[in-house]
ROTOR-348656 format. One record per residue (C-alpha): z, x, y. Coordinates in steps of 0.25 Angstrom, whole numbers, plus 5000, padded with zeros to 4 digits. Layout:
BEGIN
ZXY;...
//
This chain:
BEGIN
510250934940;511150814940;510450694931;510950554932;510950454921;509750414914;509850254912;508950174904;508850024903;507949954894;507749804898;506849704889;505449724891;505049594897;503549584900;503149454905;502049454915;502149424927;503749464926;504149564919;505449654916;504849804919;505949904916;506349964904;507150074908;507850134921;507750294923;508650354933;508750494938;509950554946;508850644954;508250594966;507550614980;507850464982;509050444974;509050294970;508950244955;507850184949;508050044951;508049964936;507249844935;507949794923;508849694929;508949544924;508049454932;509149334928;509349214938;510449234948;511849184943;512149054949;513449064960;514548974957;515048914970;516248954969;516049104970;516349154983;515149194991;514549304989;514549425001;513249435010;512649575008;511549615017;510649745014;509849795025;508749875019;508049915005;507950065007;508650154996;510050115001;509749955001;508949964989;510050034980;511149944984;510249814981;509949874967;511449894964;512049784971;512649684962;511949564971;512749454963;513949494970;513349474985;512349394992;511349504996;510249495007;509449615007;508549645022;507549745023;506249755031;505549815018;505449725005;505549854996;506149974993;505250114995;505550214986;505550304999;505550454993;504050444989;503750395003;502950535005;502250504992;501650374997;501250435011;500150515002;499850414991;500550484980;501350354978;501050214984;501950154992;502150024984;502450114972;503850164978;504250034984;504949904976;505149764982;506449744986;506549614980;506149664967;507349754967;508349644972;507849554962;508349644950;509749634955;510649534949;511049454961;510149394972;509749484984;509049424995;508049515002;507349485017;506149575022;506849585036;507249685045;508749685050;508749705065;510349685068;511649695061;512849595067;513949695061;514949595068;514349455062;513849515048;512449485052;511249555051;509949515057;508649525052;507049505056;505949505046;504849595049;503849515044;503049445056;502149345060;502649245049;503349105051;504849095051;505949175059;506149325056;507549335059;508749305053;510049375049;511049395038;512549375037;513349485028;514549525022;514049665019;512849735025;512149835019;511249935028;510250005022;509049995032;508650135033;508350215043;507250255053;506550395055;507250475065;506150525076;507050605084;506450525096;505350625095;504250585104;503150515097;503550515083;503750375082;502350355088;501550465080;502250485067;502350435054;503850425046;504150425031;505150315031;504550205023;503350155014;502650115027;502750245032;502250305020;500950225020;500550235034;500750405032;499750375020;498750305029;498750425039;498750535031;497250465027;497050445041;497150565045;496150615036;495250515037;495150555052;495050685049;493750675042;493150575053;491750645059;492350645073;493450735070;493450885077;494150975066;495450985075;495550835075;495450835059;496550955059;497450865067;497150725060;497550815047;498850865053;499850815045;501450845052;502650805044;503750815053;505250825044;505450915034;506450835025;505950775012;505150685017;504350765025;504150875015;503750775004;502850705013;502150845017;502050885003;501350744999;500450765011;499950885007;499750844993;498950714997;498050815006;497850924995;497750834983;497050714989;496550715003;495750845002;494950794992;494650675000;494450755013;494050875009;493350915024;494750915031;495650965020;495851105028;496051025041;497550965034;498851005038;500250985035;501451015042;502850985041;503851005054;505351025050;506251045062;507251115052;507051255047;506651225033;506051095027;506851015017;508051065023;508950975015;508451035001;508951164996;508351295002;507551324990;506751194991;506551205006;506151335006;505151294994;504451175001;504151275013;503551375004;502751264996;502151185010;501851325014;500951345003;500451195004;500051215017;501051135025;501551195036;503051175039;503651205052;505051215053;505951215065;505051125073;505551005079;504450885082;504550845097;503450755100;502350685092;501150635097;499950565090;499150685088;500150795091;501650835086;502450935093;503651015088;504451125094;504851245088;506351255086;506351405084;505451435097;505551325104;503851295105;503351185105;502051145098;501051035095;500151015083;499250895081;499350795069;498750695061;500050625056;501350645057;502550615046;503950615053;505050635042;506250685050;507550605047;508050475050;508750385060;509450245062;508650125063;508950025074;509549915067;510650015062;510850085076;511149945082;512249925071;512850045073;513050005087;513749885082;514849965072;515050065083;514250175077;513250185089;513350335091;513050375077;511650405072;511750345059;512650225055;513950265049;514450215035;515650265027;515750315013;515650185008;514450155016;515150065025;514550065040;515850135048;516350005055;515649885047;516449875035;515449755029;514249845032;513649955024;512650055025;511850135016;510550235017;509850295029;510450215039;511850265038;512750375035;514050405029;515050445038;515950525029;517250515032;517950675035;519150715027;519750775039;519750635045;520650575035;521450715030;522750665035;522650535028;522250605015;523450695015;524450565017;523750505005;523950624997;525550665004;526150554995;527450594996;527250615011;527650765012;526650815021;526050905010;525150874999;525250944983;523950954975;524350854966;524450754978;523150794983;522550774970;522750624970;521950614983;520850704979;519850604973;519950504984;519750624994;518450684986;517850524986;518250495001;517750625006;516650684999;516550815009;517650865002;516950874988;515850944994;516751025003;517451074990;516051094983;515551184994;516851264994;516751274978;518151224976;518551154963;519451064968;520551024979;521451124974;520551234981;521151174994;522451184991;522451334993;522951395007;522251485016;522751615007;522151534995;523351504990;523751364982;524751274989;525551164983;525551094994;524651065007;525051005020;524250925029;523551035038;523251125024;522651005019;521850985032;521351125031;520951125017;519950975019;519551035034;518051065029;517750965019;517250885031;516150995032;515450935020;515250805026;513650775026;512850655029;512050605016;510350615018;509750485021;509150495008;508550404997;509650454989;510750434997;510350285001;510150234986;511450294983;512150234994;511550104990;511950114975;513350154979;513550034988;512949944980;514049984969;515049954980;514649824983;514549784967;515949834966;516549754979;517449664972;518049774962;518149874971;519049774981;520049784970;519949914963;519450004975;518750134969;518650224981;519550314985;520950314992;520950265007;521650385014;521750305028;522150175022;522650125008;522150124995;520750134991;519250134996;518450024989;517350104984;517150254981;516450304993;514850334992;514450474986;513150524987;512550594975;511450684978;510450694966;509550784973;508250774982;506650804979;505550874989;504150844984;503450974988;501950934986;501050984975;501850914964;503051014968;504450954972;505951014975;507150964970;508550984975;509450934963;510850924961;511651044957;510751134967;509651114958;508351144965;506951114958;505551144964;504151134959;503251054950;504351024940;505250974952;503950864956;504050804942;505650784943;505350714956;504350614950;505150584939;506450564948;505650484959;505050414948;506350374942;506950334955;506050224959;506550094962;505950014951;505050034938;503749974946;503850094957;504250184947;503050144938;502150154952;502550284959;502450344943;500950284944;500650334958;501050474954;500050474942;499050404951;499050514961;499050634949;497850564944;497050514955;497750574967;498250514980;497450384988;496950415001;496550255003;496950205017;497250075011;498550045014;499049965027;497950015036;497749925047;496549985053;495649945041;494749835046;493449855036;493249745026;492449745014;492149615008;492349564995;492449454983;493249464971;492049484963;491949594951;490649624943;490749624929;489549624918;488849724910;489149834919;490549814921;491249944924;490250014933;489349924939;489149794947;489749754960;491149824959;490649964954;491750034947;491450174953;491450264944;492050394946;491050494941;490250564951;488850564949;487650654957;486150674958;485650804960;484650764973;484050864980;484650914994;483950845006;484450805020;485550705018;485350565024;486850525031;487350395025;488450315032;489150215023;490250115031;491250045022;491950075010;492049945003;491349894991;489849924997;490150055002;491050114991;490050084980;488850144989;489750274989;490150274975;488550254970;488050354980;487550464972;486450544981;486850664988;485650624999;486550565009;487750615017;488550485017;489650455027;490650335024;491350275035;492450165033;493850125039;494250135025;494350265015;494450185003;493750094995;494449964990;494249874977;494349744985;494349654974;495749684970;496249664985;496849524982;497749594972;498149684982;498649584990;499649554981;500049684974;499349674961;498549804965;498949904975;498149934988;497850074984;497550044970;496049974974;495650074984;494950214982;494750314995;493350324998;493450474997;493650474984;492550384980;491550454990;491950604984;491550544970;490250514973;489650654974;489150634988;489250675002;490150575007;491050565019;491950465024;492550415037;493650315039;493150245051;492550105054;491050095058;491050025072;489650025077;488250045068;487150115076;485950095068;484850125079;485450265078;486150275065;487550305067;488750235064;490050235073;491450235068;492850245072;494050285065;495350215065;495750235079;497150185076;497450295066;497750395081;497250515075;496450635082;495050635086;493950535087;493750415080;492450375083;491150445076;489750405073;488950435059;487450445059;486750385046;485450395039;485950265031;487050175034;487850095024;488749975029;489649935019;490849885029;491249755023;491549625029;492649565035;493449435033;492649315038;493549235046;492449135048;493149135063;494249055059;495349055071;496649145066;496149195053;495849335059;497349345064;498149265053;497349285039;497449385029;496149455024;495849505011;494749595013;495449745013;496749825007;497349815019;497149655019;497749665006;498849725008;499149635021;499049535014;500049585002;501149615013;500849475019;501249405007;502649495005;502749465020;502749315018;503749325006;504749405014;504649325025;504849195018;506149245012;506749275026;507949195026;507549125040;506249065035;506448915031;505648865020;504448805028;504348935032;504349005019;503248915015;502348955028;502449095024;502349095010;500948995012;499649095007;498449045012;497049095007;495749065014;494649075004;494349044989;493449154986;493849264976;494849344986;495549234991;495749164978;496349294971;497049334983;497649184981;497849224967;498449354967;499549304980;499949174970;500249284957;500849384968;501749264974;502149204959;502249334951;503049424960;503349374974;504049254967;505149354960;505549414973;505549294981;505749174973;506249084982;504949084989;503949044979;503848904982;503648934997;502249004992;500848934994;499548994992;498348914998;496948944996;496048885007;494448885002;493448825010;492548804998;492648684987;493148794978;493848914977;493049024972;491648954975;490949084970;491349084956;490948974945;491548844945;492448874933;493148984940;493348904953;493848794947;494748884937;495348954950;495548814959;496448774946;497148904944;497548904959;498148764960;498848804946;499648914953;499748834966;498848894974;498348794984;496848804985;496148714996;494748704995;493848655008;494748705017;494148785028;495148865037;494948835052;496248905057;497249015054;498349035061;499749125060;500549025051;499448905049;497948895042;497048775045;496048725035;495048625036;494648535024;493148545023;493048385018;494148325025;494048405038;495648415039;496448515045;497648565037;498648665041;499248765031;500548855035;500348995030;500849145027;499849215026;498249165025;497149265017;495749245022;494749265012;493449185016;492349285016;491749405025;491149435038;490349545044;491149645052;491149675066;490349805064;489449735055;489049635064;488849735076;487949805066;487149665063;486749645079;486249775080;485349755067;485049625071;485749525062;486849475071;486649325065;486849375051;488449375043;488149495038;487249625039;486049595032;485449695022;484049695014;484049695000;484249855000;485549835008;484849885020;485049825033;483849755039;483249825048;483849955044;483350045031;484550155033;485750055035;486249985023;487349855022;488149815009;489349765005;490049635012;489349665026;488049655022;487149545016;485849555010;484749485016;484049455004;482449435008;481949305003;480649274993;479949185001;480049265014;479149375005;478549274997;477049295003;477149445001;477649454989;476449364984;475549444993;476149574985;476049494970;474649444973;473849594972;472549524970;472749444983;472249314976;473349224983;473749194969;474649274958;474649284943;475849314934;475449474934;475349484948;476749424950;477349494938;477049614948;477949584958;479049494952;480049614948;479949644963;480249494967;481349484959;482049614964;481649604979;482049434979;483449424969;483349274973;482049264964;482949304951;484149224955;483149104956;482449124943;483849144936;484348994944;483148924939;483148984925;481849044926;481249164918;480549234928;479949234942;478549194934;479249054929;479549034943;478149044948;477748964935;476849074929;476449064915;476149174906;474749154909;474249244919;473149174926;474149074933;474449104947;475149064958;474849074973;475649084986;476248944988;476448924973;477249064974;477849034986;478448894980;478948964968;479749064975;480148964987;481548924981;481949084977;482649104989;483549014989;484349094978;484649204990;486249244992;487049324999;487849414988;489249394990;490149504999;490849544986;491249694981;490449674970;489149654980;489549754989;489749864979;488449834973;487849854985;488449994988;487950034973;486550004976;486550054990;487050184984;485850184972;484950164983;485450294991;485450374979;483950344976;483450344991;482650454988;481950434976;481750274979;481050324992;479950374983;480050284972;480450144975;481050064966;481349934973;480449804973;479049774980;479049774994;478349624996;478349655012;477849805012;477249905002;477949984990;479249954984;480649944991;481350074988;482450024980;482949884973;483649804979;485049784980;485349674969;486749614967;487249594952;488449494952;489549534941;490449424941;491749394949;493149374948;494349284953;495749324950;496449194949;497949244950;498849234936;498149334928;496949254929;495449274934;494049214934;492849294932;491449254934;490549354926;488949344926;488249254915;489249124919;490349194913;491849134918;493049204915;494349154919;495749174916;496749284911;495749374903;494849364916;495949414924;495949544914;494449564915;494549554930;495749684928;494649754920;493549734930;494349764942;494949894936;493549944933;492849924946;493949994953;493350124962;494050224955;494950244943;496150274952;496050124956;495850104943;497150144938;497750114951;497449944949;497649944936;499150004939;499349904947;498949774939;499949854930;501049874938;500949714943;500949674929;502249744927;502849744939;502249634947;501649654962;502449734973;502949644984;503549764993;503049755009;502349875011;
//
């Protein structure tokens, strides 16, 4: 195996937060499936040199594309020599060889991408980047016409760029071969978005397959995965999918593990037919052992949404098979803009854009093309045979001697690489072997005919280069080297002799060097074909694959992330949460940024740090009650984690198959924490409880309390086989569906504002922020339009709005300002609050500190501002005092003003006679009023606390056992504990008025002879009910309610026999359970700049940097699993070292 050089470059360790130099060494290997060097990050970040006015203007170089070829070119180009502008519809570079790993969660999408601006920032020259798509190339006028791909924003999205040199690196598109139905019904695997869609679809297939309404045949159809194309991409995806299913999904979906089938369809006779035959055979045998069905010699002729139809080449038989998901990986074709360009330069009849050996487009000397969008049209030696002969025949004798030929031999080998390949194939050591005549005798001279005959078969070795990352990267590096030495080579050409002309070519022609290729086959096995006919297969090759692919990552950030992803997969497995870009999720779970702290810091309180130890109780077998839980937010998940009784069959219904740690959503919006780091699949949580729990990914659209049924519907947009609707019977129903954002019917909010309730909301905000910066950087955007685009308005000064404003400020000033330095002065962040202060539920000291800090940071806080209208480009707010209406232009509005009931809850409230309420009312035991078997908890419900004065006569009567009409101290002490437990407002009133006990309130002395009558009793307690308050819709409240209700269910049978609650003042006996009592453990408010405010029990206020570290420790401890803890902590570490990622994916 030929190994490349091992480079090490040390740089000074500059570790200063928030900017730091992150690289200490660069290590590259020559063997790669991808084939680019690991881009060094140790470049200096010095100021750009001042350009002398007398220096000639720089040549304009426009680069289209940021794939392997374009990025490799930009990385090695000396941009100080040129005016370089880059245009690409994606603002990042993606390490595409790892895309199959992204489809199954082995590696996360953001781990293999690096923002283009981060890469070009390290170039010693200035490179401008525009996130746009080239729609037309005008070769005659040297112009490219571009259009940005960010819609619904201010400014003109179209612009044009002049060029002196144009580099086409736009890549290609998937080749469907015009097969009907492929574009509509297949997934492709060309970029990051494709891989993310496939990942979501795989989980969709499994979630749909376990719905109770599906038949066995429909389950098998949904779980039939078809891969079309037996090349490296298709084979690796099939292997990744097999591992994902066998190692992870079968643990979460054990009921359908035998229904899964993977089929690989290949039109050729073997898979991996570009590899050595030994590898192809090994792969087919391994797939056969793994249960992956390989169908070779089959051509797909059509695809529908439910079936794929193919034709067997050998027999002509046509057959159709059902499918749940199809991945199409069969080759590439030319994209439309290149096709149009080919018509302009006279290549309209070709399939691919033709370039010469110097990567210049044929027919267009100032345009270069690299990567998948083109192919090198190697010149045939027989076309120039006469010119070569004439150049070698210096004495014009009509014959060549061996000495004359040796003078041009090196030039021939450089100009016509097929000659060298021909000689190697024929095992010829040098050209003297070509000098032999037909009898094998050596000749002193050779004429033109003999010369032609000697080289007549050399052109048979001409082959097109494969469309791989390795080829594209080498072409980009080669072209950058040519541009760097352009002036030098003008004066001193280094290329081969011009046989058709005089002098030499300016540069050496491009020569591809193949360093081998890998084929991961699953099960920790890989195959490698390396130089020198070295073939390696097995587990050791997989570790070689790990090392090579890690070394080839584009930056130290991506290298660290990929390795950590591989480690995470080894320890925790792959994540099956559907939390990335899923448009159908509509459930909202209310929350505020409140975290419990206190005596039981780690495992009790509001945000329960869910322990993973499974406990079980030995309970006698009995007919199990059916419990249906609607929702997987804080309340529902806390119930699932705490339930221990095996007396129930529990069925969970939710449109999202994961639990999200919502207090970290503001961190997700700006990339401080990644979305998948704060979610945990519900199936992971429920299977550790030791209780029979089933889960269906669906949405409840109707509750029928009369017949004890809930009606559910799976997402119809997923277009999978089977019936989407189903119903479930219940004995007990737990409603934990959360709430939605409250718009207060403000016009335009629903259409133009962003909410922050779900993981998908946070991801949409993150993408929008980057969109705005990319749009503002477009050259056609005016300064006024830049100000509008970069005006961010947050409505709502509660914890969520404040924390998002702080996160956005840090994101802009610590990260985006480095990538978009010219835009920082246009950024404006405005926080609108209708009240007199932000964070008005916090202590006044915290409020004042937050307002002062925001003013210092340049965040414009407008108090007393009531939003009356939101339009696409403006938000109108009315001053509460003066009544004046002001309009504020905006690029984005984030709405964070409270919660309201969901439509399904509103409909249910009408059925149970609560249509006039704002939230579903429950009693103190979380039962829906009027229904003993329906419970509601979390943001969708509110506890309708019973007033003391409503029961005052009954309380007095229950205490007056002698029926004397008066109470003495002894009689009253018999019910005092029950009163305090039943009516929590009594205890609050006593604390507020600093009374020792209720006896003090009633003015009892120690003399038991003192009595009170009913009127005195009423008078003493008349103001107690003023302390009644609704609980806030926070994660802390919801989690405590879920744990409380689970505890009630665990002890249901015991408490039926031995009630433990307070006295029933309206009836006889005692209540079955203690009523729910909320305990507040404090709350945090992160304010940015590594500063946080905390309001803790006992009137303890903490503000500053030390509180931020307390926030880190508390939030890390409260995460739902050890996996999420490890991921969130690593995300925080990654942000400290590398900053936040601004890739728009």
